[in-house]
Every structure is written in C-alpha cells, then in structure tokens.
N, C-alpha and C positions, 0 to 999 in steps of 0.2 A: 553467238556464242556464250555459252554460260561463264559466269565468273567461277573463280576458284572454289569458293563457298556453294555455289549453287552445283558445280560438278561435282564434287564430294558428296554431297547430299543425293544427287542422282545414283552415281554408285551404291553408296551405303543403302538407300530404299530397295536396290533390285539385288543386293546378294543375300544370301540365307545361312544359318548355321548349318554345318554339315553333321552327319550322325556321328554316335558315340561308339566306343567299343571297352571292354576291361581288358588291362594289361597288367603284367606282371609289376610289382612295384617299382624295381629300378629302370624299366621301361616307360616310367612314366615321367621320367625325369625332362624339363622342357615342356611337356604337354599340358594343355588346359584341362582343368578340371571340371567334367560335366554335372556334377551333383555335387549337394552340401555334404561334408562329411562330418558326423556327429560323434563326440566321444562315447565309446561303450562302456568305460570305466573311469573312475577319478584318475586324475595324475597329479601326483604320485599315488599310487593305487593305496598306499599306508602312510604313516608319521614314519620318516626314517632321518638318520642322522646326516648332517651336511657336511661334517668333519670326522676325520679319525680323532679319537679322544675317549671321554668317559660320560657315559649317561648318569645321571645324578639328579636328585632332589632339589631343587633350589633352594628351600628351606634350610637344607643343612648345610648350606654355603653362602652364608651372609657375609663372610669374612674369610680370611685364610682358615681352610679345616684338611683335617687328613680323613679320610674315610677308607674303610675296609673294601677290598676289591673281591667281590663274589662270583663274578662270573666275564663270560668274553663271549660277543656275539658278532661273527664276521660278516660280511656282505653274502647275502642268499640263506643265510640261517634263519631259523623261527626264534622269536623272543619268547620264550615260556616264563622264564624266573622273573619275578618282580624284584624292583629296586627296593631294598628296605632301608627304614631310618638309619642314617649313619652309613650307607653303603653306597657303593658305585658299580657299575659294568662296563668293563673296556668294550668299545664298539667302533665299527670300522664305519667309512663313507659308504652310505646306502643301504646299511643294515637296519632291521625295523628297531624301533624303539619300545623298550622292554616296559612291561606295565609299572606304575609307579613312577618313572621320570619324567620329569616336565624340562629339562635343559641338557646340554650337551657342554662338555668343557673340552675344547683343542687340547690336544696332547701338549702342544707346545706351551700350554698356561698351566702345566703340572709338573710334579715329580714323581715319579714312578718308583716305589719301592717293591719289596718280593710279594706281599700280599696286601698291600695298602697303596694309597695316592694320595699326594699334597696338592690340594686345590690352591692355587697363590692368589686369587684376586674373588672379588664379591660375583656371583653367578645369578643371571637374571633369567626369569622364568621364560621357556621357549625360545631360549637363544640355541641359535646352529640346528634347530630341527625343521625338516621339513614336511609340513603338513599334509595328509591325504587331500586330494582337490585343491592344493594351492595354487597349482597352474592350471588344471581343468577340471570342470565336474563333468561327470556322466551325463550325457546327453547337450552339454556346449558343441556347438557348431564350432569347429576347430578350422576348416580350410571353408571358403565359399567357392560354390560354382563359378567358373570362370577365371580363377589364379591359375596363373602361371605356377608350375610345380617346381621349386626349387630342393636344393640339397637338405634345407633346413626343413621344408615340407616333406621330403622323404622320411627324415628323422621322425616329425611327429606321427605321420601315418605309419611307420614301422611302429615305434611305440604302444600306437593304438590296433595292432594286429591287422592292419589293412595288406594282405597278401596281392588281392588284386584290386585295383583302381580304377573307378569311370572317367576316362577321359574321352574328348573328342579325337578322331582319328587324325593322322596328319593327311594334311591337304596336299594333295597331288597337282603341282603347279608345272604344266607343259611350258618350253620356253623355245621360241622360233625367231632366229636372226635372218635378216634379208640383205642380199648384196651381192654381186659376183664379186666385191674389191674384198671380200673377207677370207682368210684363211684360220682354220683351225689351230688351236694352240700344239705347237710341235710339228706344224707343215711348215713347207719351204714359203717365203716371203718373196713373190715376184715384184717386178716393177708396179707402183700404183696400188698394191694390196696392203691389208692390216689385219692384224690377229682381231679374232672374233670374242674380245673380251667383255662386250657387253654380256653375252650369255653368260660366262663365269661370274661378272658382278652381281648379275640378276639371281642366278642360280645360289651363291652366297647369302644373297641378301634373305630370299626364300629360306634358306637354312638357319640362319641367323633368328627367325623368329617360331621356329619348330614347323616348318613345311617340307615337304619331300620334292624337291626341284627335278625336272624332267627335261634333258636338254634334248631338244629334237633333232636339230641340226641348222644348215643356213639353206634357205630358200632362195634358188638362184633367181635372177632378175628375169623368170619367164613365166607365165599362167601356169604351165604343167608342174613346175617345181614349187608354186605357192599352194596348187593343190593339193598336191602329195603329202607335204609337210604341215600344212594349217589342217588338214584332214585328221591326220595324226594327232595333233595339238588337242584338238576337241573331244578326243577321249579322256582327257583329265578333268580333273575338278574346274580347274583355271586355264586359260591359255594367256601367255603375254607373248607378244612380238616386239622385236626391236626393228626400229628403221620401215623404210617403205612406206610410210603414213602421210608423207607431206602432197604435193599436187604435179609431182614431177612424171617424167614419161614411164620410167621405172617404178614407181611407186604402186606396188599392185596391190597391197595388203587388203585394203577395205574393200576395193573389187571382189577380189576373190572371196572373203569373208561372206560377202552378199551373196554371191554365189552359192556358197555351201549353208545359206538359209540363216547366217547370223544378222540379228537385228541391230542396227547402230542407234545408239541413243543419244551419242553426242560426238562430233570431231570438233577441235579445237578449243581449246580455254583461254580463256583471258588472262594468261599467266606468262612470266617470262623467267627463266628459261620452259620449256614444254609447251609452248603452244598447239603444235599439231597433234598432241595426244587425242586417242580416241577411246571410246568405251561403247561396247555392245554386249549383245546377250544370244546365246546358242541356247533355246530352252531355259535350264537352270545354270547353266555354265556361264561365268563371266568372261568376256574378252577385253583384255586391256593391249591397247596399240600404242607403244610409247615411240618419241622418236630416237632417232640412232646417235646422235651427238652422246658422248658417254656421261657427261653431266646432265645432261637434261634426261637421259636415261634414269639415273642414281636419282634426280630431283624427284620427277614422276613418280617414282616406285615410292619414295619414302612418305609424298605428302598424297598421292591419291590411292596408291595399289594396296600398300601396307595396311592401311586401317581397313580396308576390305577384308584382306585375308585373315588380319586379325579376328574380325568379327566372324568370320565364316568358320574359325578353330575356337569360338565361343569364348574369346578372351574379353573380360569388363571393360578393360581400359585400352582403348584403340586408337585414340588420337594423341599423338605427342604432346606433352604440357608446353603451354607457350608461356615465356618469362620475359619481362622488361628489361632491357638493357640499354645504358648509355652510351651513344656514339662518339668515339674519338675523333672522328675526324667528318669533315662534310662530303655527302655522299648526293651525286646527282644522278638522273634516270630520265629516260623518256616518260611523259605522262603518258596513260590510257591502259596499262596493264599492271597488275600485280607483279612485283619482281622478289624472288628469291634471292637473296644476297648472300655469298658466302662469308660467315665471319668467323673470327676467333674471338674470344671470349677470355676477360681477366676479371678479377674481382678489386671494384672501387669499396672506397669507405660506404657509399650509399646504397652497392647492390653490385651487377653485373657490369661490364665494359665491353662493348662491341667494336671490331677493327675488321676492315674489311681482309679477307686473308689473301688477297691479290687479284691477280688477272682474272676476269670475270666470264671470258668468253666460255662457250661450251665445250670447247676442244680441249682446255686446261683441266686437267685431272689432277694435278699438285696441289690446286687450292682447295679442292673437293676433301683431298685428303688431310690438309691443315687445318679444314672448318670445324669449329666446336659446335657449331649451330647455322640455322638460316635464318636471316632476318626479314621479314614479312614487310616490304616497302610498298605501301597501299599505292593502289593505280591513279588516283587523283591530285598526286604530289609528284612532285618531278626535283626538287630540292630539300635535302634533310641535313639540318646544321649540325654540326659537332655540338656535345651536350643535350642533342634532344633526345628523347627515349622511343625506342620501337620495340616492335614484338619478336621474339625469337623463340624458333623451335629447336631444341637440342638435338644434335645429332650425337656428339662425343658424350656418352652416358659415364665414362669415368670422369670426364671434368666436370659432371653435376654431383657424383659421388664425391668428388674431392673438394669443391668449391663451393656448393650450395651450403 
C-alpha cells in the first residue's frame, strides 16, 4: 500500500498534458495558456498623459507661473503642435504628450483663464506622464504557458491584440456513482435511499478548476449496469467513480474495470480518510476510484485527483501550497496512517492558528464546509499537543486572501 506521497507520485507520473486549441479571447477565461505570450508592441505605445490637465515645459514652472494656452489634445487625438516656451496645451487623460512638453499639471493644481492657465506649484519633469514601454516593452513575455487566464489576463491580451488565444482544451471528466441506495436529485427518496450528492460534488469540483464534467449516471449493484456505465465513462479524458471500491460483496468497480482492460496501479492508500482509493489507467485515460463517503470523496479529489487534472490541463501550479499552523487544542489519532484533519484557521501573532472544525467522521459534511484547510497529521504520531506546529493545505482560498 503506497503512502500518500508515493500514491500522488504514481498518479502524476502516469498522466500527460492534453492537446491545445485556439479559442476566442473571452472563451479563454479560466482556461490554461498553452504558449508563452509576448508583446508585439510597447505598452503604452506612446508617451501619454496620466491626468486631465495641461502639458507644459517644467522649466517654465519652477514656481507659480501663468502660461498661454495654445491648444487642446483630447484622448484619441494626434499631438502635432509643440509646446513653445511660456505656453501650455490642455490635455486629457490618455492623450499623447505633444512635442516639447516634459510634464503634465493636473487641472486641480491650476486656475484656468480664457486663453491662459495659472500654475500654482512648482512642476517636476516627467510628472504625470505614462511613458512608452513603461508597463511592457515589445518582445516582453507577458503571460507564461501554464498560467490560468483571469480577467486581468484578458485585459492584457486584449490590449496586445490577441483575438485568438492558445489554451489547453477543457478536460472531459466522466463521473459514475455506484449503489442501489442512490437516487438522482429530484427523484423520490425511499426507505434506505440517499441522493446522489457525490456526483454533483465531483462535477462542481471539476468545473471549479476549468474542466468539463460529464455525469454518466448511477451504476446499480450488478455487473451489467457497471459494464454499461463504466464503458461509457472510458470514452472521456478521465473517469472518476464514487463508491463500490472497497471489499464488500457489491463492490464491483475494480473487478469490472479489469474486465474492461483497465490496468490497476494501486488500490488503497495509507491515509485517513480515503484509504480504499484506487488508481488505474486504460491506455492514456486515468481512472480514479474514490470511496463513497462524502468527505472521503471530497478529500481524495482535492489531494489526489485535482493535481492530476491540473497537470493534464497544462497548469504550472498543481499542488496546493502547504502552510504552517499552530494547533489551538490537543489532537489524538491512531498511529499508522497519515490523517487529513479538517480545520478552521485563524490569525495569531505568529501566523496561522488551526482548530478542528468538528466531528471528523467521513459522513459529516458540515465540518468539511466549515473547514478552511486540511491539516496533515503524520502517520508515525498519535498525539499532537496544543501549541504544536502542523502542516495545512488551504481549502478556503478566500481565507487565504483575507488573512495571509
């Protein structure tokens, strides 16, 4: 049975990046850039005004001065006339700096007359001018391959004229749940039945990272149903299954996958929760078989599946960052397995503080919702004292942004 680290390495060593495509700029949001993007021109492309005001020669304004206004340059105009000694040209934000000018005086620092302007304070050279290439120079790499494209990235790419963007295509991830006890959302729940929430949770997790979830359905507890739905699932880029992977009489997933030519690379990982997780390959299609308990499903997706999907979609950063946090209470566990402890996080004077988010049973979803992170409690220890530092993977990235 592999350790957590060994299992993740096996997975990442066996998955490969998918192919790329070129899409319209707005369709690239949330996708991963497949090629480095270089600037074809300077940004800004010319010297321009950062303020509404007056373009002047700084040497004419070494103290309060009155200058003759000889022109007006709105945004979008071309600056042709020069600023002569003792003169100024009225200018709007974004408009090109006229020849001869080496500073802009904001309008609020002036008193404007009919054909003159009074400068109230000393002017410094280069003030309130955005210079050509100040942000980016032609040829600069502005976005690297492997970067997730955000709204600010869209702004940059649009400014550089990138109407089509090279991105890795969306990963199609098939999701198959198993069990006679499951009912689809909206269906009537009978005695002993539960809603198929895991499929929706997994689909949401896939969408969150830019993938395309394909919910295949519920494989009932018989070989024919498993064969039918798992065969469909193997037509996608990745297959995720939920439940049916332990050693019970009706746990048919691994047996049927073997029948379908899927090669198992491991079954069971030295972790809690999530021990019965399995990983396999059908040609170049990764197959993840996750436990059925809701929290086990969510944690094994986060820690084992998500990094693989991000790698396949070309993302540079695929492993959640690890932070140090100080326990606010004593935590006990059985030795022998790495435990993922759901914790809430706070900010202390020396860094993060970690507190159990509550009941750690794998059927208790509330404590997963309340958790800001997963504390990694090493296999070889059973007692963790209050005040001890532990490693934590952040789950709630809003917390990271607010508190870090």
